[in-house]
C-alpha positions in Angstrom: 19.5 -19.7 33.4 18.7 -19.3 37.1 17.4 -16.2 38.7 20.7 -15.6 40.5 22.7 -15.6 37.3 24.5 -12.4 36.5 23.2 -10.3 33.7 24.7 -10.8 30.3 27.5 -8.3 29.5 25.9 -7.9 26.1 22.7 -6.6 27.5 23.6 -4.0 30.1 21.0 -1.4 30.9 22.8 1.2 28.7 22.9 -1.1 25.7 19.2 -2.1 26.2 18.3 1.6 26.3 20.3 2.3 23.1 18.7 -0.6 21.4 15.2 0.6 22.4 16.0 4.1 21.2 17.3 2.7 17.8 14.2 0.6 17.2 11.9 3.5 18.2 13.6 6.1 16.0 14.7 3.8 13.2 18.2 5.4 13.3 21.2 3.5 11.9 24.4 4.4 13.7 27.5 5.1 11.7 30.7 3.1 12.1 32.6 3.9 15.2 30.9 5.1 18.4 27.5 6.7 18.8 28.9 10.2 18.4 30.0 9.7 14.8 33.7 9.0 15.5 35.7 6.8 13.3 37.5 3.7 14.7 40.8 5.6 14.6 39.4 8.3 16.9 38.7 10.9 14.3 35.2 12.4 13.7 33.3 11.8 10.5 32.2 14.7 8.5 28.6 15.4 7.6 29.2 14.1 4.1 30.8 11.0 5.3 27.9 10.3 7.7 25.4 10.8 4.8 27.3 8.5 2.5 27.6 5.9 5.3 23.9 5.9 6.1 22.8 6.1 2.4 23.5 2.4 1.8 21.6 1.3 4.8 18.3 -0.4 4.4 16.2 2.6 5.4 12.8 3.4 4.0 14.0 5.8 1.4 16.8 3.7 0.1 14.6 0.5 -0.2 11.9 2.5 -2.0 14.3 4.0 -4.5 16.0 0.7 -5.1 12.6 -1.1 -5.5 11.8 1.4 -8.3 15.2 0.8 -9.9 14.7 -3.0 -9.8 11.3 -2.7 -11.3 12.7 -0.6 -14.1 15.5 -3.0 -14.8 13.1 -6.0 -15.0 10.8 -3.8 -17.1 13.7 -3.2 -19.5 14.2 -6.9 -19.9 10.5 -7.4 -20.6 10.6 -4.6 -23.2 13.5 -6.3 -25.0 11.8 -9.7 -24.9 8.5 -8.3 -26.2 10.2 -6.8 -29.3 10.7 -9.5 -32.0 13.2 -7.4 -34.0 15.5 -6.8 -31.1 15.1 -10.3 -29.9 16.2 -11.6 -33.3 19.6 -9.9 -32.8 20.3 -12.2 -29.8 20.3 -15.3 -32.1 23.7 -14.3 -33.3 24.9 -12.4 -30.2 28.2 -14.4 -30.1 29.0 -13.4 -33.6 28.1 -9.7 -33.4 27.3 -8.8 -29.8 27.2 -5.1 -30.6 24.0 -5.5 -32.6 22.1 -6.9 -29.7 23.4 -4.4 -27.1 22.9 -1.4 -29.4 19.3 -2.3 -30.4 18.4 -3.1 -26.9 19.7 0.2 -25.6 17.9 2.1 -28.3 14.6 0.4 -27.6 14.8 0.7 -23.8 16.0 4.3 -23.9 13.3 5.3 -26.3 10.7 3.6 -24.2 11.8 5.2 -20.9 12.4 8.6 -22.4 8.9 8.5 -23.8 7.7 7.6 -20.3 9.5 10.5 -18.8 8.4 13.0 -21.5 4.7 12.0 -21.0 4.9 12.2 -17.2 7.2 15.1 -16.3 8.2 17.3 -19.2 9.4 17.1 -22.8 12.7 18.9 -23.4 11.7 19.6 -27.0 8.6 21.4 -25.9 10.6 23.5 -23.5 13.1 24.4 -26.3 10.3 25.3 -28.6 8.7 27.5 -25.9 12.0 29.3 -25.2 12.8 29.9 -28.9 9.2 31.2 -29.5 8.3 28.3 -31.9 5.8 26.8 -29.4 3.5 27.7 -26.6 3.6 27.0 -22.9 0.8 24.5 -22.8 2.8 21.6 -24.4 5.4 22.2 -21.6 2.9 21.7 -18.8 0.8 19.0 -20.6 2.8 16.0 -19.1 2.6 17.2 -15.5 -1.1 18.1 -16.1 -1.8 14.5 -17.1 0.2 13.1 -14.2 -1.7 15.2 -11.7 -5.0 14.3 -13.3 -4.3 10.6 -12.8 -2.9 11.3 -9.3 -5.9 13.0 -7.8 -8.3 10.1 -7.4 -5.6 7.7 -6.3 -4.7 10.0 -3.4 -8.3 9.7 -2.0 -8.6 5.9 -2.4 -5.0 5.4 -1.2 -5.8 7.4 2.0 -9.0 5.4 2.4 -7.1 2.1 2.4 -4.2 3.5 4.5 -6.5 4.9 7.2 -8.3 1.5 7.6 -5.0 -0.3 7.7 -3.8 1.9 10.5 -6.8 1.0 12.4 -6.3 -2.8 11.9 -8.9 -3.2 9.1 -8.5 -4.4 5.5 -10.6 -2.0 3.4 -10.7 -4.0 0.2 -13.9 -2.1 -0.6 -12.5 1.2 -1.8 -13.6 0.4 -5.3 -17.2 -0.1 -4.3 -17.1 3.0 -2.1 -15.7 5.0 -5.0 -18.4 3.7 -7.2 -21.1 4.8 -4.8 -19.3 8.2 -4.5 -19.3 8.7 -8.2 -23.0 7.7 -8.5 -24.3 10.0 -5.8 -22.0 12.9 -7.0 -23.1 12.4 -10.5 -26.8 12.4 -9.6 -26.3 15.6 -7.5 -24.4 17.1 -10.4 -27.2 16.9 -13.0 -30.4 16.6 -10.9 -30.0 19.5 -8.5 -30.3 23.0 -9.9 -27.9 25.0 -7.7 -25.6 27.9 -8.2 -22.0 27.2 -9.4 -20.0 27.1 -6.2 -22.7 25.6 -4.0 -23.4 23.0 -6.7 -19.8 21.9 -6.7 -19.6 21.7 -2.9 -22.8 19.7 -2.7 -21.7 17.3 -5.4 -18.4 16.6 -3.6 -20.1 16.2 -0.3 -22.7 13.9 -1.9 -19.9 11.7 -3.2 -18.3 11.6 0.2 -21.7 10.7 1.8 -22.2 7.9 -0.7 -18.9 6.4 0.1 -19.4 6.9 3.8 -22.7 5.0 3.8 -21.0 2.1 1.8 -18.2 2.0 4.3 -20.6 2.1 7.3 -22.1 -1.2 6.3 -19.0 -3.4 6.7 -17.9 -1.3 9.7 -21.2 -1.9 11.4 -21.2 -5.6 10.6 -17.7 -5.9 11.9 -18.5 -4.2 15.1 -21.8 -5.9 15.8 -21.4 -9.4 14.4 -17.7 -9.8 13.9 -18.2 -10.4 10.2 -14.8 -10.1 8.5 -14.5 -6.8 6.6 -12.6 -8.3 3.7 -15.5 -10.6 2.7 -18.1 -7.8 3.2 -16.2 -5.2 1.3 -15.5 -7.5 -1.6 -19.1 -8.5 -1.9 -20.2 -4.8 -1.7 -17.8 -4.0 -4.5 -20.0 -6.2 -6.8 -23.2 -4.7 -5.4 -22.0 -1.2 -6.1 -20.8 -2.2 -9.6 -24.2 -3.7 -10.6 -26.0 -0.8 -9.0 -24.1 1.6 -11.2 -25.0 -0.4 -14.3 -28.6 -0.4 -13.3 -29.1 3.2 -12.4 -27.5 4.5 -15.5 -30.3 3.2 -17.7 -33.2 4.5 -15.5 -35.6 7.2 -16.7 -34.3 10.6 -15.8 -30.8 9.4 -15.4 -29.9 8.0 -18.8 -29.0 10.6 -21.5 -32.1 10.9 -23.6 -30.0 11.6 -26.7 -28.1 8.3 -26.4 -29.1 4.7 -26.6 -26.1 3.2 -24.8 -25.6 3.1 -21.1 -24.5 6.6 -20.2 -26.1 9.2 -18.0 -26.9 12.8 -18.5 -23.8 15.1 -18.3 -23.0 16.8 -15.1 -23.8 20.5 -15.2 -20.9 22.8 -15.6 -21.8 24.5 -12.3 -20.9 21.2 -10.5 -17.5 20.7 -12.2 -14.1 21.3 -10.7 -12.4 24.3 -12.4 -9.4 23.5 -14.5 -6.2 25.1 -13.3 -4.3 25.7 -16.6 -7.1 26.4 -19.0 -9.5 24.3 -20.9 -6.8 22.6 -23.1 -5.1 21.0 -20.0 -7.0 18.5 -17.9 -5.5 19.2 -14.4 -8.2 20.5 -12.1 -8.7 21.9 -8.6 -9.2 18.3 -7.3 -5.4 18.0 -6.8 -5.6 21.0 -4.3 -8.4 19.3 -2.5 -6.3 16.1 -2.4 -3.4 17.8 -0.8 -5.7 19.5 1.8 -7.3 16.2 2.6 -3.9 14.5 2.9 -3.0 17.2 5.5 -6.3 16.6 7.3 -5.8 12.9 7.5 -2.2 13.4 8.7 -3.5 15.7 11.5 -6.3 13.3 12.3 -4.0 10.3 12.7 -1.2 12.1 14.6 -2.8 15.0 16.5 -6.4 14.1 17.3 -7.8 12.0 20.1 -9.6 9.8 17.6 -6.4 9.3 15.7 -4.8 8.0 18.9 -7.7 5.7 19.6 -7.5 4.5 15.9 -3.8 3.7 16.2 -4.3 2.0 19.6 -7.1 -0.2 18.2 -5.0 -1.1 15.2 -2.0 -1.9 17.4 -3.8 -4.0 20.0 -7.6 -4.1 20.2 -7.6 -5.9 23.5 -5.3 -3.4 25.2 -7.3 -0.6 23.7 -10.5 -2.0 25.1 -8.9 -2.4 28.5 -7.9 1.3 28.4 -11.5 2.2 27.9 -11.5 2.8 24.2 -14.7 1.7 22.3 -13.3 -0.8 19.8 -16.6 -1.4 18.1 -17.3 2.3 17.8 -13.8 3.0 16.4 -14.2 0.3 13.8 -17.4 1.9 12.6 -15.9 5.4 12.4 -12.8 4.1 10.7 -14.8 2.5 7.9 -17.1 5.6 7.6 -14.2 8.0 7.2 -12.4 5.5 4.9 -15.6 5.2 2.8 -16.0 9.0 2.6 -12.4 9.4 1.4 -12.9 6.8 -1.4 -16.2 8.4 -2.2 -14.4 11.7 -2.7 -12.1 9.9 -5.1 -15.0 8.6 -7.1 -16.6 12.0 -7.1 -13.4 13.5 -8.6 -13.9 11.1 -11.6 -17.1 12.7 -12.6 -16.9 16.3 -11.5 -13.3 16.6 -12.6 -11.9 16.4 -16.1 -11.8 12.6 -16.4 -15.5 12.3 -17.4 -18.7 14.4 -17.1 -21.2 11.5 -17.1 -21.8 8.2 -15.5 -20.8 5.1 -17.4 -20.1 1.5 -16.3 -16.3 2.2 -16.5 -16.3 5.7 -15.1 -14.4 4.7 -11.9 -11.9 2.5 -13.8 -9.7 0.7 -11.1 -9.0 3.5 -8.7 -10.2 1.6 -5.7 -7.9 -1.4 -6.4 -5.0 0.9 -7.4 -5.5 2.6 -4.0 -4.5 -0.6 -2.3 -1.2 -0.5 -4.1 -0.8 3.2 -3.4 -1.4 2.7 0.3 1.2 -0.1 0.4 3.8 1.8 -1.5 3.2 4.8 0.7 3.6 2.6 3.8 0.1 3.5 5.0 1.3 7.1 5.9 -0.7 10.0 4.5 2.2 11.9 2.9 3.7 8.7 1.7 0.4 7.9 0.1 0.4 11.2 -1.7 3.9 10.6 -3.1 3.0 7.0 -4.1 -0.1 8.3 -5.9 2.1 10.8 -7.7 4.4 8.0 -8.9 1.5 5.9 -10.1 0.0 8.9 -11.8 3.3 9.5 -13.6 3.5 5.9 -14.7 0.0 6.0 -16.0 0.5 9.3 -17.9 3.9 8.4 -19.2 2.6 4.9 -20.2 0.2 6.5 -22.6 3.0 8.4 -24.3 5.3 5.3 -24.2 2.6 3.3 -26.0 2.0 6.0 -28.6 5.6 6.9 -29.5 7.6 3.8 -28.6 5.0 1.1 -29.4 5.3 -0.4 -25.9 2.2 -2.1 -24.5 0.3 -0.1 -21.9 0.0 -3.3 -19.8 3.8 -3.1 -19.2 3.1 -0.1 -17.0 0.8 -2.2 -14.9 3.6 -4.8 -14.6 6.0 -2.0 -13.4 3.6 -0.9 -10.8 3.2 -4.5 -9.6 6.9 -5.0 -9.5 7.5 -1.9 -7.5 4.9 -2.9 -4.9 6.4 -6.5 -4.7 9.9 -5.1 -3.9 8.5 -2.5 -1.5 6.6 -5.3 0.3 9.7 -7.5 0.4 12.5 -5.3 1.9 14.6 -8.3 2.8 14.8 -9.2 -1.0 16.0 -5.7 -1.9 18.5 -5.8 1.0 19.9 -9.2 -0.2 20.2 -8.0 -3.8 22.0 -4.8 -3.1 23.8 -6.0 0.1 22.3 -3.3 2.3 23.2 -3.2 5.9 20.8 -5.3 8.0 20.3 -2.8 10.9 17.2 -1.3 9.2 15.8 -4.3 7.4 14.2 -5.8 10.5 12.6 -2.5 11.2 11.2 -2.4 7.7 9.7 -5.8 7.9 7.8 -4.8 11.0 6.8 -1.4 9.7 4.7 -2.8 7.0 2.7 -4.7 9.6 1.8 -1.6 11.6 -1.9 -0.8 11.3 -2.6 -4.2 9.7 
């Protein structure tokens, strides 16, 4: 088209402005005009506007439908994994009711056990109200959920913060391991008064993770070495360092012959919120406070602006006078400190009170999934960690009472992340309106 050609009627300045506003806000306009009017000239009610936008491919709808899809596929896997139920499908055309009834009973029992182990058990509530039971069984499921949630919040925030700055922090596992090592050592080697001892142990864990995050950040800034390779290798270094230090003199428990350290002093342990019989501890309060702090850091502080600018376009940020190399180092230091706090919670909380080779479990790698599910936003990470904690807590109950393998919970987690990371797939399956789908595909790339 020549320069003298008239502008396209489809792209007038008003329309371009409206398109820019829609992409910036992520809003999906209702049918009719922009003021909420119907094609016949009437105005839609608030309820109609809500229902109209509910089936759009917005973040909330896609997330909920991703969970629904994962549960549906999980139901199929539950049925396939049970030989007795699977046998009823051999004569499904003769008596279809047998297959459907047995399948429904199996799946409903499995998911009801999942719910009872993660949220609450109606039977325990009834017993408490009638006086036949105490209050602790009522709060036991949510206690377990919050216990599993707490370390995932820290590692999820660690991965999300790095993603927002354009870095792949695959080393949250190693940073958490260093955090648990330093926090554990401070917990049983330093003779300090109760409150001070706990604070020192948590800060020591954050410091251990920060140092382990500084190494790949410095190498990235000074030599251009890719942080993915460095952090993966440092994961192995941290893992073997944990196995080595546990068996050293002064660290290993003198009363044990296996690889386990001395127990952390009670003065360095996080207090339990609901008594000694329930595991939830004050770490969940720290996790919420840290989430608020990270949200403020990203959205309200000067460093947060620089971090997001570097993550969006390092060249433009450098042109604007932002130190890209310095920002990279600070991102990894803060991310490492967050993961270190997650590791510290594993040994000064109620999960364990001594160092073992498996004390950290997989919270660093699970933090990657939590960050993705939370769309690398602090409060989203908190909610995603809560979901994963509920799946973990409920999975234990599901395995105990319904006989379902605990590995199925891991499959559910993976399916949820797969569908979250592929919004176009969810949109195609449920025929969601496409106005928001393109926005979703680009939102996952922000900060990468």
